[in-house]
mmCIF file of the N, C-alpha and C atoms, coordinates in Angstrom:
data_MODEL
# 
_entry.id   MODEL 
# 
loop_
_atom_site.group_PDB 
_atom_site.id 
_atom_site.type_symbol 
_atom_site.label_atom_id 
_atom_site.label_alt_id 
_atom_site.label_comp_id 
_atom_site.label_asym_id 
_atom_site.label_entity_id 
_atom_site.label_seq_id 
_atom_site.pdbx_PDB_ins_code 
_atom_site.Cartn_x 
_atom_site.Cartn_y 
_atom_site.Cartn_z 
_atom_site.occupancy 
_atom_site.B_iso_or_equiv 
_atom_site.pdbx_formal_charge 
_atom_site.auth_seq_id 
_atom_site.auth_comp_id 
_atom_site.auth_asym_id 
_atom_site.auth_atom_id 
_atom_site.pdbx_PDB_model_num 
ATOM 1   N N  . MET A 1 1  ? 0.844   -1.180 0.000   1.00 0.00 ? 1  MET A N  1 
ATOM 2   C CA . MET A 1 1  ? 0.000   0.000  0.000   1.00 0.00 ? 1  MET A CA 1 
ATOM 3   C C  . MET A 1 1  ? 0.889   1.243  0.000   1.00 0.00 ? 1  MET A C  1 
ATOM 4   N N  . ALA A 1 2  ? 0.875   1.974  -1.108  1.00 0.00 ? 2  ALA A N  1 
ATOM 5   C CA . ALA A 1 2  ? 1.706   3.172  -1.225  1.00 0.00 ? 2  ALA A CA 1 
ATOM 6   C C  . ALA A 1 2  ? 0.838   4.425  -1.175  1.00 0.00 ? 2  ALA A C  1 
ATOM 7   N N  . LEU A 1 3  ? 1.211   5.338  -0.288  1.00 0.00 ? 3  LEU A N  1 
ATOM 8   C CA . LEU A 1 3  ? 0.543   6.636  -0.217  1.00 0.00 ? 3  LEU A CA 1 
ATOM 9   C C  . LEU A 1 3  ? 1.414   7.666  -0.922  1.00 0.00 ? 3  LEU A C  1 
ATOM 10  N N  . THR A 1 4  ? 0.789   8.487  -1.733  1.00 0.00 ? 4  THR A N  1 
ATOM 11  C CA . THR A 1 4  ? 1.501   9.575  -2.400  1.00 0.00 ? 4  THR A CA 1 
ATOM 12  C C  . THR A 1 4  ? 0.739   10.868 -2.185  1.00 0.00 ? 4  THR A C  1 
ATOM 13  N N  . GLU A 1 5  ? 1.473   11.969 -2.234  1.00 0.00 ? 5  GLU A N  1 
ATOM 14  C CA . GLU A 1 5  ? 0.878   13.297 -2.099  1.00 0.00 ? 5  GLU A CA 1 
ATOM 15  C C  . GLU A 1 5  ? 1.381   14.147 -3.253  1.00 0.00 ? 5  GLU A C  1 
ATOM 16  N N  . GLU A 1 6  ? 0.469   14.880 -3.875  1.00 0.00 ? 6  GLU A N  1 
ATOM 17  C CA . GLU A 1 6  ? 0.872   15.804 -4.937  1.00 0.00 ? 6  GLU A CA 1 
ATOM 18  C C  . GLU A 1 6  ? 0.096   17.096 -4.792  1.00 0.00 ? 6  GLU A C  1 
ATOM 19  N N  . THR A 1 7  ? 0.695   18.185 -5.246  1.00 0.00 ? 7  THR A N  1 
ATOM 20  C CA . THR A 1 7  ? -0.004  19.469 -5.255  1.00 0.00 ? 7  THR A CA 1 
ATOM 21  C C  . THR A 1 7  ? -0.112  19.936 -6.694  1.00 0.00 ? 7  THR A C  1 
ATOM 22  N N  . GLN A 1 8  ? -1.216  20.612 -6.970  1.00 0.00 ? 8  GLN A N  1 
ATOM 23  C CA . GLN A 1 8  ? -1.449  21.135 -8.308  1.00 0.00 ? 8  GLN A CA 1 
ATOM 24  C C  . GLN A 1 8  ? -2.278  22.407 -8.214  1.00 0.00 ? 8  GLN A C  1 
ATOM 25  N N  . GLN A 1 9  ? -1.902  23.412 -8.985  1.00 0.00 ? 9  GLN A N  1 
ATOM 26  C CA . GLN A 1 9  ? -2.715  24.618 -9.067  1.00 0.00 ? 9  GLN A CA 1 
ATOM 27  C C  . GLN A 1 9  ? -3.824  24.293 -10.053 1.00 0.00 ? 9  GLN A C  1 
ATOM 28  N N  . ASP A 1 10 ? -5.013  24.070 -9.519  1.00 0.00 ? 10 ASP A N  1 
ATOM 29  C CA . ASP A 1 10 ? -6.097  23.606 -10.386 1.00 0.00 ? 10 ASP A CA 1 
ATOM 30  C C  . ASP A 1 10 ? -7.062  24.707 -10.805 1.00 0.00 ? 10 ASP A C  1 
ATOM 31  N N  . LYS A 1 11 ? -6.884  25.912 -10.261 1.00 0.00 ? 11 LYS A N  1 
ATOM 32  C CA . LYS A 1 11 ? -7.759  27.011 -10.672 1.00 0.00 ? 11 LYS A CA 1 
ATOM 33  C C  . LYS A 1 11 ? -7.031  28.333 -10.477 1.00 0.00 ? 11 LYS A C  1 
ATOM 34  N N  . ILE A 1 12 ? -7.011  29.144 -11.531 1.00 0.00 ? 12 ILE A N  1 
ATOM 35  C CA . ILE A 1 12 ? -6.454  30.491 -11.468 1.00 0.00 ? 12 ILE A CA 1 
ATOM 36  C C  . ILE A 1 12 ? -7.507  31.420 -12.064 1.00 0.00 ? 12 ILE A C  1 
ATOM 37  N N  . GLU A 1 13 ? -7.956  32.398 -11.252 1.00 0.00 ? 13 GLU A N  1 
ATOM 38  C CA . GLU A 1 13 ? -9.031  33.289 -11.675 1.00 0.00 ? 13 GLU A CA 1 
ATOM 39  C C  . GLU A 1 13 ? -8.582  34.744 -11.573 1.00 0.00 ? 13 GLU A C  1 
ATOM 40  N N  . ILE A 1 14 ? -9.131  35.582 -12.430 1.00 0.00 ? 14 ILE A N  1 
ATOM 41  C CA . ILE A 1 14 ? -8.897  37.024 -12.392 1.00 0.00 ? 14 ILE A CA 1 
ATOM 42  C C  . ILE A 1 14 ? -10.195 37.659 -11.922 1.00 0.00 ? 14 ILE A C  1 
ATOM 43  N N  . VAL A 1 15 ? -10.106 38.445 -10.829 1.00 0.00 ? 15 VAL A N  1 
ATOM 44  C CA . VAL A 1 15 ? -11.318 38.936 -10.186 1.00 0.00 ? 15 VAL A CA 1 
ATOM 45  C C  . VAL A 1 15 ? -11.236 40.435 -9.922  1.00 0.00 ? 15 VAL A C  1 
ATOM 46  N N  . GLY A 1 16 ? -12.307 41.149 -10.215 1.00 0.00 ? 16 GLY A N  1 
ATOM 47  C CA . GLY A 1 16 ? -12.484 42.529 -9.789  1.00 0.00 ? 16 GLY A CA 1 
ATOM 48  C C  . GLY A 1 16 ? -11.822 43.586 -10.656 1.00 0.00 ? 16 GLY A C  1 
ATOM 49  N N  . ASP A 1 17 ? -12.082 44.834 -10.273 1.00 0.00 ? 17 ASP A N  1 
ATOM 50  C CA . ASP A 1 17 ? -11.581 46.000 -11.007 1.00 0.00 ? 17 ASP A CA 1 
ATOM 51  C C  . ASP A 1 17 ? -10.060 46.070 -11.026 1.00 0.00 ? 17 ASP A C  1 
ATOM 52  N N  . PHE A 1 18 ? -9.434  45.571 -9.975  1.00 0.00 ? 18 PHE A N  1 
ATOM 53  C CA . PHE A 1 18 ? -7.981  45.665 -9.870  1.00 0.00 ? 18 PHE A CA 1 
ATOM 54  C C  . PHE A 1 18 ? -7.284  44.381 -10.305 1.00 0.00 ? 18 PHE A C  1 
ATOM 55  N N  . LYS A 1 19 ? -8.022  43.512 -10.967 1.00 0.00 ? 19 LYS A N  1 
ATOM 56  C CA . LYS A 1 19 ? -7.472  42.285 -11.559 1.00 0.00 ? 19 LYS A CA 1 
ATOM 57  C C  . LYS A 1 19 ? -6.696  41.433 -10.553 1.00 0.00 ? 19 LYS A C  1 
ATOM 58  N N  . MET A 1 20 ? -7.315  41.210 -9.403  1.00 0.00 ? 20 MET A N  1 
ATOM 59  C CA . MET A 1 20 ? -6.706  40.316 -8.417  1.00 0.00 ? 20 MET A CA 1 
ATOM 60  C C  . MET A 1 20 ? -6.640  38.919 -9.027  1.00 0.00 ? 20 MET A C  1 
ATOM 61  N N  . VAL A 1 21 ? -5.546  38.234 -8.814  1.00 0.00 ? 21 VAL A N  1 
ATOM 62  C CA . VAL A 1 21 ? -5.381  36.884 -9.348  1.00 0.00 ? 21 VAL A CA 1 
ATOM 63  C C  . VAL A 1 21 ? -5.534  35.918 -8.175  1.00 0.00 ? 21 VAL A C  1 
ATOM 64  N N  . GLN A 1 22 ? -6.614  35.132 -8.206  1.00 0.00 ? 22 GLN A N  1 
ATOM 65  C CA . GLN A 1 22 ? -6.869  34.136 -7.171  1.00 0.00 ? 22 GLN A CA 1 
ATOM 66  C C  . GLN A 1 22 ? -6.317  32.798 -7.635  1.00 0.00 ? 22 GLN A C  1 
ATOM 67  N N  . VAL A 1 23 ? -5.563  32.160 -6.755  1.00 0.00 ? 23 VAL A N  1 
ATOM 68  C CA . VAL A 1 23 ? -4.940  30.889 -7.099  1.00 0.00 ? 23 VAL A CA 1 
ATOM 69  C C  . VAL A 1 23 ? -5.422  29.833 -6.105  1.00 0.00 ? 23 VAL A C  1 
ATOM 70  N N  . ARG A 1 24 ? -5.958  28.746 -6.647  1.00 0.00 ? 24 ARG A N  1 
ATOM 71  C CA . ARG A 1 24 ? -6.366  27.626 -5.795  1.00 0.00 ? 24 ARG A CA 1 
ATOM 72  C C  . ARG A 1 24 ? -5.393  26.474 -6.026  1.00 0.00 ? 24 ARG A C  1 
ATOM 73  N N  . THR A 1 25 ? -4.845  25.964 -4.935  1.00 0.00 ? 25 THR A N  1 
ATOM 74  C CA . THR A 1 25 ? -3.921  24.843 -4.995  1.00 0.00 ? 25 THR A CA 1 
ATOM 75  C C  . THR A 1 25 ? -4.566  23.650 -4.300  1.00 0.00 ? 25 THR A C  1 
ATOM 76  N N  . ALA A 1 26 ? -4.585  22.526 -4.988  1.00 0.00 ? 26 ALA A N  1 
ATOM 77  C CA . ALA A 1 26 ? -5.145  21.292 -4.432  1.00 0.00 ? 26 ALA A CA 1 
ATOM 78  C C  . ALA A 1 26 ? -3.999  20.400 -3.967  1.00 0.00 ? 26 ALA A C  1 
ATOM 79  N N  . THR A 1 27 ? -4.163  19.830 -2.784  1.00 0.00 ? 27 THR A N  1 
ATOM 80  C CA . THR A 1 27 ? -3.260  18.797 -2.293  1.00 0.00 ? 27 THR A CA 1 
ATOM 81  C C  . THR A 1 27 ? -4.019  17.493 -2.359  1.00 0.00 ? 27 THR A C  1 
ATOM 82  N N  . VAL A 1 28 ? -3.499  16.569 -3.141  1.00 0.00 ? 28 VAL A N  1 
ATOM 83  C CA . VAL A 1 28 ? -4.189  15.297 -3.396  1.00 0.00 ? 28 VAL A CA 1 
ATOM 84  C C  . VAL A 1 28 ? -3.390  14.154 -2.763  1.00 0.00 ? 28 VAL A C  1 
ATOM 85  N N  . ILE A 1 29 ? -4.072  13.359 -1.964  1.00 0.00 ? 29 ILE A N  1 
ATOM 86  C CA . ILE A 1 29 ? -3.481  12.162 -1.362  1.00 0.00 ? 29 ILE A CA 1 
ATOM 87  C C  . ILE A 1 29 ? -4.045  10.958 -2.101  1.00 0.00 ? 29 ILE A C  1 
ATOM 88  N N  . LYS A 1 30 ? -3.154  10.064 -2.520  1.00 0.00 ? 30 LYS A N  1 
ATOM 89  C CA . LYS A 1 30 ? -3.582  8.852  -3.239  1.00 0.00 ? 30 LYS A CA 1 
ATOM 90  C C  . LYS A 1 30 ? -3.034  7.616  -2.545  1.00 0.00 ? 30 LYS A C  1 
ATOM 91  N N  . ARG A 1 31 ? -3.833  6.568  -2.559  1.00 0.00 ? 31 ARG A N  1 
ATOM 92  C CA . ARG A 1 31 ? -3.409  5.251  -2.084  1.00 0.00 ? 31 ARG A CA 1 
ATOM 93  C C  . ARG A 1 31 ? -3.413  4.326  -3.281  1.00 0.00 ? 31 ARG A C  1 
ATOM 94  N N  . ASP A 1 32 ? -2.260  3.817  -3.625  1.00 0.00 ? 32 ASP A N  1 
ATOM 95  C CA . ASP A 1 32 ? -2.122  2.923  -4.784  1.00 0.00 ? 32 ASP A CA 1 
ATOM 96  C C  . ASP A 1 32 ? -2.720  3.549  -6.049  1.00 0.00 ? 32 ASP A C  1 
ATOM 97  N N  . GLY A 1 33 ? -2.498  4.855  -6.206  1.00 0.00 ? 33 GLY A N  1 
ATOM 98  C CA . GLY A 1 33 ? -2.951  5.547  -7.402  1.00 0.00 ? 33 GLY A CA 1 
ATOM 99  C C  . GLY A 1 33 ? -4.400  6.000  -7.381  1.00 0.00 ? 33 GLY A C  1 
ATOM 100 N N  . VAL A 1 34 ? -5.127  5.693  -6.306  1.00 0.00 ? 34 VAL A N  1 
ATOM 101 C CA . VAL A 1 34 ? -6.540  6.074  -6.191  1.00 0.00 ? 34 VAL A CA 1 
ATOM 102 C C  . VAL A 1 34 ? -6.663  7.222  -5.191  1.00 0.00 ? 34 VAL A C  1 
ATOM 103 N N  . GLU A 1 35 ? -7.285  8.312  -5.624  1.00 0.00 ? 35 GLU A N  1 
ATOM 104 C CA . GLU A 1 35 ? -7.442  9.483  -4.758  1.00 0.00 ? 35 GLU A CA 1 
ATOM 105 C C  . GLU A 1 35 ? -8.299  9.146  -3.548  1.00 0.00 ? 35 GLU A C  1 
ATOM 106 N N  . ILE A 1 36 ? -7.771  9.473  -2.348  1.00 0.00 ? 36 ILE A N  1 
ATOM 107 C CA . ILE A 1 36 ? -8.531  9.244  -1.125  1.00 0.00 ? 36 ILE A CA 1 
ATOM 108 C C  . ILE A 1 36 ? -8.808  10.542 -0.369  1.00 0.00 ? 36 ILE A C  1 
ATOM 109 N N  . SER A 1 37 ? -8.107  11.616 -0.744  1.00 0.00 ? 37 SER A N  1 
ATOM 110 C CA . SER A 1 37 ? -8.306  12.888 -0.063  1.00 0.00 ? 37 SER A CA 1 
ATOM 111 C C  . SER A 1 37 ? -7.875  14.027 -0.978  1.00 0.00 ? 37 SER A C  1 
ATOM 112 N N  . ARG A 1 38 ? -8.592  15.154 -0.853  1.00 0.00 ? 38 ARG A N  1 
ATOM 113 C CA . ARG A 1 38 ? -8.234  16.364 -1.604  1.00 0.00 ? 38 ARG A CA 1 
ATOM 114 C C  . ARG A 1 38 ? -8.565  17.564 -0.720  1.00 0.00 ? 38 ARG A C  1 
ATOM 115 N N  . ASN A 1 39 ? -7.567  18.426 -0.517  1.00 0.00 ? 39 ASN A N  1 
ATOM 116 C CA . ASN A 1 39 ? -7.740  19.649 0.258   1.00 0.00 ? 39 ASN A CA 1 
ATOM 117 C C  . ASN A 1 39 ? -7.318  20.832 -0.590  1.00 0.00 ? 39 ASN A C  1 
ATOM 118 N N  . PHE A 1 40 ? -7.896  21.999 -0.279  1.00 0.00 ? 40 PHE A N  1 
ATOM 119 C CA . PHE A 1 40 ? -7.628  23.186 -1.074  1.00 0.00 ? 40 PHE A CA 1 
ATOM 120 C C  . PHE A 1 40 ? -7.042  24.302 -0.223  1.00 0.00 ? 40 PHE A C  1 
ATOM 121 N N  . HIS A 1 41 ? -6.187  25.092 -0.853  1.00 0.00 ? 41 HIS A N  1 
ATOM 122 C CA . HIS A 1 41 ? -5.638  26.313 -0.263  1.00 0.00 ? 41 HIS A CA 1 
ATOM 123 C C  . HIS A 1 41 ? -5.761  27.400 -1.334  1.00 0.00 ? 41 HIS A C  1 
ATOM 124 N N  . ARG A 1 42 ? -6.138  28.598 -0.923  1.00 0.00 ? 42 ARG A N  1 
ATOM 125 C CA . ARG A 1 42 ? -6.253  29.710 -1.866  1.00 0.00 ? 42 ARG A CA 1 
ATOM 126 C C  . ARG A 1 42 ? -5.374  30.862 -1.400  1.00 0.00 ? 42 ARG A C  1 
ATOM 127 N N  . HIS A 1 43 ? -4.868  31.589 -2.371  1.00 0.00 ? 43 HIS A N  1 
ATOM 128 C CA . HIS A 1 43 ? -4.205  32.856 -2.068  1.00 0.00 ? 43 HIS A CA 1 
ATOM 129 C C  . HIS A 1 43 ? -4.472  33.824 -3.212  1.00 0.00 ? 43 HIS A C  1 
ATOM 130 N N  . VAL A 1 44 ? -4.323  35.104 -2.912  1.00 0.00 ? 44 VAL A N  1 
ATOM 131 C CA . VAL A 1 44 ? -4.620  36.162 -3.870  1.00 0.00 ? 44 VAL A CA 1 
ATOM 132 C C  . VAL A 1 44 ? -3.339  36.939 -4.167  1.00 0.00 ? 44 VAL A C  1 
ATOM 133 N N  . VAL A 1 45 ? -3.138  37.243 -5.433  1.00 0.00 ? 45 VAL A N  1 
ATOM 134 C CA . VAL A 1 45 ? -1.983  38.024 -5.870  1.00 0.00 ? 45 VAL A CA 1 
ATOM 135 C C  . VAL A 1 45 ? -2.495  39.395 -6.321  1.00 0.00 ? 45 VAL A C  1 
ATOM 136 N N  . SER A 1 46 ? -2.104  40.442 -5.589  1.00 0.00 ? 46 SER A N  1 
ATOM 137 C CA . SER A 1 46 ? -2.538  41.801 -5.927  1.00 0.00 ? 46 SER A CA 1 
ATOM 138 C C  . SER A 1 46 ? -1.556  42.427 -6.922  1.00 0.00 ? 46 SER A C  1 
ATOM 139 N N  . PRO A 1 47 ? -1.945  43.543 -7.539  1.00 0.00 ? 47 PRO A N  1 
ATOM 140 C CA . PRO A 1 47 ? -1.079  44.173 -8.541  1.00 0.00 ? 47 PRO A CA 1 
ATOM 141 C C  . PRO A 1 47 ? 0.290   44.621 -8.006  1.00 0.00 ? 47 PRO A C  1 
ATOM 142 N N  . ASP A 1 48 ? 0.393   44.861 -6.696  1.00 0.00 ? 48 ASP A N  1 
ATOM 143 C CA . ASP A 1 48 ? 1.671   45.311 -6.133  1.00 0.00 ? 48 ASP A CA 1 
ATOM 144 C C  . ASP A 1 48 ? 2.459   44.183 -5.467  1.00 0.00 ? 48 ASP A C  1 
ATOM 145 N N  . ALA A 1 49 ? 2.032   42.948 -5.656  1.00 0.00 ? 49 ALA A N  1 
ATOM 146 C CA . ALA A 1 49 ? 2.670   41.810 -4.995  1.00 0.00 ? 49 ALA A CA 1 
ATOM 147 C C  . ALA A 1 49 ? 3.991   41.421 -5.657  1.00 0.00 ? 49 ALA A C  1 
ATOM 148 N N  . ASP A 1 50 ? 4.866   40.846 -4.853  1.00 0.00 ? 50 ASP A N  1 
ATOM 149 C CA . ASP A 1 50 ? 6.105   40.253 -5.364  1.00 0.00 ? 50 ASP A CA 1 
ATOM 150 C C  . ASP A 1 50 ? 5.737   38.876 -5.906  1.00 0.00 ? 50 ASP A C  1 
ATOM 151 N N  . ILE A 1 51 ? 5.849   38.683 -7.209  1.00 0.00 ? 51 ILE A N  1 
ATOM 152 C CA . ILE A 1 51 ? 5.423   37.424 -7.822  1.00 0.00 ? 51 ILE A CA 1 
ATOM 153 C C  . ILE A 1 51 ? 6.587   36.472 -8.091  1.00 0.00 ? 51 ILE A C  1 
ATOM 154 N N  . SER A 1 52 ? 7.758   36.780 -7.567  1.00 0.00 ? 52 SER A N  1 
ATOM 155 C CA . SER A 1 52 ? 8.930   35.949 -7.850  1.00 0.00 ? 52 SER A CA 1 
ATOM 156 C C  . SER A 1 52 ? 8.769   34.508 -7.373  1.00 0.00 ? 52 SER A C  1 
ATOM 157 N N  . GLY A 1 53 ? 7.962   34.273 -6.352  1.00 0.00 ? 53 GLY A N  1 
ATOM 158 C CA . GLY A 1 53 ? 7.759   32.924 -5.833  1.00 0.00 ? 53 GLY A CA 1 
ATOM 159 C C  . GLY A 1 53 ? 6.569   32.196 -6.436  1.00 0.00 ? 53 GLY A C  1 
ATOM 160 N N  . GLU A 1 54 ? 5.889   32.828 -7.369  1.00 0.00 ? 54 GLU A N  1 
ATOM 161 C CA . GLU A 1 54 ? 4.703   32.213 -7.975  1.00 0.00 ? 54 GLU A CA 1 
ATOM 162 C C  . GLU A 1 54 ? 5.106   31.270 -9.114  1.00 0.00 ? 54 GLU A C  1 
ATOM 163 N N  . SER A 1 55 ? 4.164   30.434 -9.504  1.00 0.00 ? 55 SER A N  1 
ATOM 164 C CA . SER A 1 55 ? 4.403   29.514 -10.616 1.00 0.00 ? 55 SER A CA 1 
ATOM 165 C C  . SER A 1 55 ? 4.525   30.300 -11.920 1.00 0.00 ? 55 SER A C  1 
ATOM 166 N N  . ASP A 1 56 ? 5.075   29.652 -12.939 1.00 0.00 ? 56 ASP A N  1 
ATOM 167 C CA . ASP A 1 56 ? 5.212   30.312 -14.244 1.00 0.00 ? 56 ASP A CA 1 
ATOM 168 C C  . ASP A 1 56 ? 3.859   30.710 -14.819 1.00 0.00 ? 56 ASP A C  1 
ATOM 169 N N  . ASP A 1 57 ? 2.824   29.892 -14.589 1.00 0.00 ? 57 ASP A N  1 
ATOM 170 C CA . ASP A 1 57 ? 1.487   30.225 -15.084 1.00 0.00 ? 57 ASP A CA 1 
ATOM 171 C C  . ASP A 1 57 ? 0.968   31.512 -14.438 1.00 0.00 ? 57 ASP A C  1 
ATOM 172 N N  . VAL A 1 58 ? 1.124   31.627 -13.117 1.00 0.00 ? 58 VAL A N  1 
ATOM 173 C CA . VAL A 1 58 ? 0.652   32.820 -12.409 1.00 0.00 ? 58 VAL A CA 1 
ATOM 174 C C  . VAL A 1 58 ? 1.457   34.040 -12.844 1.00 0.00 ? 58 VAL A C  1 
ATOM 175 N N  . LYS A 1 59 ? 2.773   33.884 -12.985 1.00 0.00 ? 59 LYS A N  1 
ATOM 176 C CA . LYS A 1 59 ? 3.608   34.999 -13.447 1.00 0.00 ? 59 LYS A CA 1 
ATOM 177 C C  . LYS A 1 59 ? 3.162   35.493 -14.820 1.00 0.00 ? 59 LYS A C  1 
ATOM 178 N N  . ALA A 1 60 ? 2.851   34.561 -15.720 1.00 0.00 ? 60 ALA A N  1 
ATOM 179 C CA . ALA A 1 60 ? 2.423   34.935 -17.072 1.00 0.00 ? 60 ALA A CA 1 
ATOM 180 C C  . ALA A 1 60 ? 1.093   35.690 -17.040 1.00 0.00 ? 60 ALA A C  1 
ATOM 181 N N  . ILE A 1 61 ? 0.167   35.223 -16.231 1.00 0.00 ? 61 ILE A N  1 
ATOM 182 C CA . ILE A 1 61 ? -1.136  35.893 -16.115 1.00 0.00 ? 61 ILE A CA 1 
ATOM 183 C C  . ILE A 1 61 ? -0.964  37.292 -15.522 1.00 0.00 ? 61 ILE A C  1 
ATOM 184 N N  . CYS A 1 62 ? -0.163  37.400 -14.471 1.00 0.00 ? 62 CYS A N  1 
ATOM 185 C CA . CYS A 1 62 ? 0.075   38.711 -13.845 1.00 0.00 ? 62 CYS A CA 1 
ATOM 186 C C  . CYS A 1 62 ? 0.732   39.681 -14.826 1.00 0.00 ? 62 CYS A C  1 
ATOM 187 N N  . ALA A 1 63 ? 1.629   39.184 -15.648 1.00 0.00 ? 63 ALA A N  1 
ATOM 188 C CA . ALA A 1 63 ? 2.302   40.045 -16.632 1.00 0.00 ? 63 ALA A CA 1 
ATOM 189 C C  . ALA A 1 63 ? 1.301   40.641 -17.611 1.00 0.00 ? 63 ALA A C  1 
ATOM 190 N N  . VAL A 1 64 ? 0.230   39.922 -17.884 1.00 0.00 ? 64 VAL A N  1 
ATOM 191 C CA . VAL A 1 64 ? -0.782  40.401 -18.829 1.00 0.00 ? 64 VAL A CA 1 
ATOM 192 C C  . VAL A 1 64 ? -1.799  41.320 -18.155 1.00 0.00 ? 64 VAL A C  1 
ATOM 193 N N  . VAL A 1 65 ? -2.319  40.916 -17.006 1.00 0.00 ? 65 VAL A N  1 
ATOM 194 C CA . VAL A 1 65 ? -3.434  41.666 -16.402 1.00 0.00 ? 65 VAL A CA 1 
ATOM 195 C C  . VAL A 1 65 ? -3.002  42.792 -15.473 1.00 0.00 ? 65 VAL A C  1 
ATOM 196 N N  . HIS A 1 66 ? -1.811  42.715 -14.896 1.00 0.00 ? 66 HIS A N  1 
ATOM 197 C CA . HIS A 1 66 ? -1.346  43.777 -13.999 1.00 0.00 ? 66 HIS A CA 1 
ATOM 198 C C  . HIS A 1 66 ? -0.575  44.825 -14.806 1.00 0.00 ? 66 HIS A C  1 
ATOM 199 N N  . THR A 1 67 ? -1.325  45.541 -15.620 1.00 0.00 ? 67 THR A N  1 
ATOM 200 C CA . THR A 1 67 ? -0.756  46.592 -16.462 1.00 0.00 ? 67 THR A CA 1 
ATOM 201 C C  . THR A 1 67 ? -0.361  47.791 -15.587 1.00 0.00 ? 67 THR A C  1 
ATOM 202 N N  . ASP A 1 68 ? 0.354   48.727 -16.182 1.00 0.00 ? 68 ASP A N  1 
ATOM 203 C CA . ASP A 1 68 ? 0.719   49.943 -15.448 1.00 0.00 ? 68 ASP A CA 1 
ATOM 204 C C  . ASP A 1 68 ? -0.524  50.696 -14.989 1.00 0.00 ? 68 ASP A C  1 
ATOM 205 N N  . ALA A 1 69 ? -1.564  50.724 -15.821 1.00 0.00 ? 69 ALA A N  1 
ATOM 206 C CA . ALA A 1 69 ? -2.810  51.407 -15.450 1.00 0.00 ? 69 ALA A CA 1 
ATOM 207 C C  . ALA A 1 69 ? -3.463  50.740 -14.239 1.00 0.00 ? 69 ALA A C  1 
ATOM 208 N N  . VAL A 1 70 ? -3.474  49.425 -14.232 1.00 0.00 ? 70 VAL A N  1 
ATOM 209 C CA . VAL A 1 70 ? -4.068  48.690 -13.096 1.00 0.00 ? 70 VAL A CA 1 
ATOM 210 C C  . VAL A 1 70 ? -3.237  48.922 -11.840 1.00 0.00 ? 70 VAL A C  1 
ATOM 211 N N  . LYS A 1 71 ? -1.921  48.880 -11.963 1.00 0.00 ? 71 LYS A N  1 
ATOM 212 C CA . LYS A 1 71 ? -1.045  49.108 -10.807 1.00 0.00 ? 71 LYS A CA 1 
ATOM 213 C C  . LYS A 1 71 ? -1.230  50.516 -10.252 1.00 0.00 ? 71 LYS A C  1 
ATOM 214 N N  . THR A 1 72 ? -1.364  51.501 -11.131 1.00 0.00 ? 72 THR A N  1 
ATOM 215 C CA . THR A 1 72 ? -1.568  52.886 -10.703 1.00 0.00 ? 72 THR A CA 1 
ATOM 216 C C  . THR A 1 72 ? -2.913  53.046 -10.002 1.00 0.00 ? 72 THR A C  1 
ATOM 217 N N  . ALA A 1 73 ? -3.949  52.458 -10.558 1.00 0.00 ? 73 ALA A N  1 
ATOM 218 C CA . ALA A 1 73 ? -5.281  52.526 -9.944  1.00 0.00 ? 73 ALA A CA 1 
ATOM 219 C C  . ALA A 1 73 ? -5.288  51.826 -8.585  1.00 0.00 ? 73 ALA A C  1 
ATOM 220 N N  . TRP A 1 74 ? -4.603  50.689 -8.480  1.00 0.00 ? 74 TRP A N  1 
ATOM 221 C CA . TRP A 1 74 ? -4.526  49.948 -7.216  1.00 0.00 ? 74 TRP A CA 1 
ATOM 222 C C  . TRP A 1 74 ? -3.785  50.780 -6.168  1.00 0.00 ? 74 TRP A C  1 
ATOM 223 N N  . ALA A 1 75 ? -2.677  51.393 -6.546  1.00 0.00 ? 75 ALA A N  1 
ATOM 224 C CA . ALA A 1 75 ? -1.912  52.224 -5.613  1.00 0.00 ? 75 ALA A CA 1 
ATOM 225 C C  . ALA A 1 75 ? -2.755  53.402 -5.125  1.00 0.00 ? 75 ALA A C  1 
ATOM 226 N N  . ALA A 1 76 ? -3.514  54.022 -6.012  1.00 0.00 ? 76 ALA A N  1 
ATOM 227 C CA . ALA A 1 76 ? -4.387  55.139 -5.631  1.00 0.00 ? 76 ALA A CA 1 
ATOM 228 C C  . ALA A 1 76 ? -5.477  54.663 -4.675  1.00 0.00 ? 76 ALA A C  1 
ATOM 229 N N  . HIS A 1 77 ? -6.027  53.486 -4.949  1.00 0.00 ? 77 HIS A N  1 
ATOM 230 C CA . HIS A 1 77 ? -7.064  52.911 -4.079  1.00 0.00 ? 77 HIS A CA 1 
ATOM 231 C C  . HIS A 1 77 ? -6.513  52.639 -2.684  1.00 0.00 ? 77 HIS A C  1 
ATOM 232 N N  . VAL A 1 78 ? -5.338  52.035 -2.631  1.00 0.00 ? 78 VAL A N  1 
ATOM 233 C CA . VAL A 1 78 ? -4.713  51.726 -1.334  1.00 0.00 ? 78 VAL A CA 1 
ATOM 234 C C  . VAL A 1 78 ? -4.419  53.016 -0.569  1.00 0.00 ? 78 VAL A C  1 
ATOM 235 N N  . ALA A 1 79 ? -3.880  54.020 -1.252  1.00 0.00 ? 79 ALA A N  1 
ATOM 236 C CA . ALA A 1 79 ? -3.586  55.305 -0.605  1.00 0.00 ? 79 ALA A CA 1 
ATOM 237 C C  . ALA A 1 79 ? -4.850  55.976 -0.081  1.00 0.00 ? 79 ALA A C  1 
ATOM 238 N N  . ALA A 1 80 ? -5.935  55.894 -0.837  1.00 0.00 ? 80 ALA A N  1 
ATOM 239 C CA . ALA A 1 80 ? -7.182  56.544 -0.449  1.00 0.00 ? 80 ALA A CA 1 
ATOM 240 C C  . ALA A 1 80 ? -7.895  55.827 0.691   1.00 0.00 ? 80 ALA A C  1 
ATOM 241 N N  . THR A 1 81 ? -7.652  54.543 0.856   1.00 0.00 ? 81 THR A N  1 
ATOM 242 C CA . THR A 1 81 ? -8.368  53.778 1.877   1.00 0.00 ? 81 THR A CA 1 
ATOM 243 C C  . THR A 1 81 ? -7.520  53.440 3.095   1.00 0.00 ? 81 THR A C  1 
ATOM 244 N N  . THR A 1 82 ? -6.258  53.855 3.094   1.00 0.00 ? 82 THR A N  1 
ATOM 245 C CA . THR A 1 82 ? -5.385  53.605 4.232   1.00 0.00 ? 82 THR A CA 1 
ATOM 246 C C  . THR A 1 82 ? -5.489  54.767 5.226   1.00 0.00 ? 82 THR A C  1 
ATOM 247 N N  . PRO A 1 83 ? -5.815  54.457 6.485   1.00 0.00 ? 83 PRO A N  1 
ATOM 248 C CA . PRO A 1 83 ? -5.914  55.541 7.479   1.00 0.00 ? 83 PRO A CA 1 
ATOM 249 C C  . PRO A 1 83 ? -4.551  56.203 7.699   1.00 0.00 ? 83 PRO A C  1 
ATOM 250 N N  . GLU A 1 84 ? -4.602  57.480 8.011   1.00 0.00 ? 84 GLU A N  1 
ATOM 251 C CA . GLU A 1 84 ? -3.355  58.237 8.237   1.00 0.00 ? 84 GLU A CA 1 
ATOM 252 C C  . GLU A 1 84 ? -2.777  57.972 9.585   1.00 0.00 ? 84 GLU A C  1 
# 
């Protein structure tokens, strides 16, 4: 009886005016090649985030949707909503 664990980014979504990139990662446990468990973790990548640790797929999506205009609008939004 062999147990294996694998992770896979099974969903990447672009959400909202500021093009937040939501990433869902599944952790799959298999026994003898048959899935017995699946758990999910999500994280969000904002336009001002450091994407150096993200997967190549997420980096490619961010390069397209996080334009200079989106980054500028996000920075203005953060500045306007951050208490002094």
